[in-house]
C-alpha positions as CSV (number, residue, x, y, z in Angstrom):
1,M,17.7,-0.8,-14.9
2,P,17.1,2.3,-17.1
3,I,13.4,3.1,-17.0
4,F,12.7,6.3,-18.9
5,E,9.6,8.5,-19.3
6,Y,8.3,9.2,-22.9
7,K,5.5,11.1,-24.5
8,C,3.9,10.3,-27.8
9,R,3.9,13.3,-30.2
10,S,0.9,11.8,-32.1
11,C,-1.6,11.1,-29.3
12,G,0.0,12.9,-26.3
13,H,0.1,9.7,-24.2
14,S,2.8,9.6,-21.5
15,F,4.4,6.3,-20.5
16,E,7.4,4.7,-18.9
17,E,9.5,2.1,-20.7
18,L,12.6,0.0,-20.0
19,V,15.0,0.9,-22.9
20,F,18.6,0.2,-23.6
21,G,20.7,2.5,-25.8
22,D,19.2,5.4,-27.7
23,L,16.3,3.6,-29.2
24,L,12.9,5.3,-28.9
25,P,10.0,3.0,-28.1
26,E,6.7,3.1,-29.9
27,C,3.6,4.4,-28.1
28,P,1.8,1.5,-26.3
29,K,-1.5,3.3,-26.9
30,C,-1.5,4.3,-30.6
31,H,1.7,2.4,-31.7
32,S,3.2,5.5,-33.2
33,A,7.0,5.7,-33.5
34,E,6.8,9.5,-32.9
35,T,7.8,9.5,-29.3
36,E,10.2,11.7,-27.3
37,K,12.2,11.1,-24.1
38,L,11.2,13.3,-21.2
39,I,13.5,14.7,-18.6
40,S,12.6,12.8,-15.4
41,R,12.6,14.2,-11.9
42,C,14.9,12.0,-9.8
43,S,13.9,11.0,-6.4
44,C,15.8,9.8,-3.3
45,R,14.9,9.5,0.3
46,L,16.5,11.1,3.3
47,G,16.9,9.3,6.6
48,S,13.6,10.8,7.7
49,G,11.8,9.3,4.7
50,R,11.4,12.7,3.0
51,A,12.7,13.4,-0.4
52,P,15.0,16.5,-0.8
53,G,12.8,19.5,-1.3
54,D,9.8,18.0,0.4
55,P,8.4,20.4,3.0
56,A,9.2,19.5,6.6
57,P,6.2,18.2,8.6
58,A,4.4,21.0,10.4
59,A,5.0,21.3,14.1
60,P,1.9,20.8,16.1
61,S,0.3,24.0,17.4
62,G,-3.0,25.4,18.0
63,G,-3.3,27.9,15.1
64,G,-2.6,28.5,11.5
65,C,-2.7,25.9,8.8
66,S,-0.7,22.7,8.5
67,G,1.7,24.3,6.1
68,C,3.0,27.0,8.5
69,A,1.8,25.8,11.9
70,G,0.7,29.3,12.9
71,G,3.6,31.2,11.5
72,N,3.4,34.0,8.9
73,C,3.7,32.6,5.4
74,A,2.4,33.6,2.0
75,S,1.5,30.0,1.0
76,C,-1.6,30.0,3.3
77,C,-3.1,33.4,2.9
78,G,-0.9,35.1,5.5
79,H,-2.0,33.1,8.6
């Protein structure tokens, strides 16, 4: 079923709506017809349960942060 994300131009409220065709739904908060369809990020799962682009789980080690597991990376202040 096509569930799309929308944003109201009047009040700024973001919402999801089940819509068929090219109709734009009204805002459920302020009931304005001035809404726009947003580009949604698609999601799927790999066999490991991670979505593509998700960082791999850190290997257990004694040093560093959980993001680099003790290696040299710029994302955790060079640990």
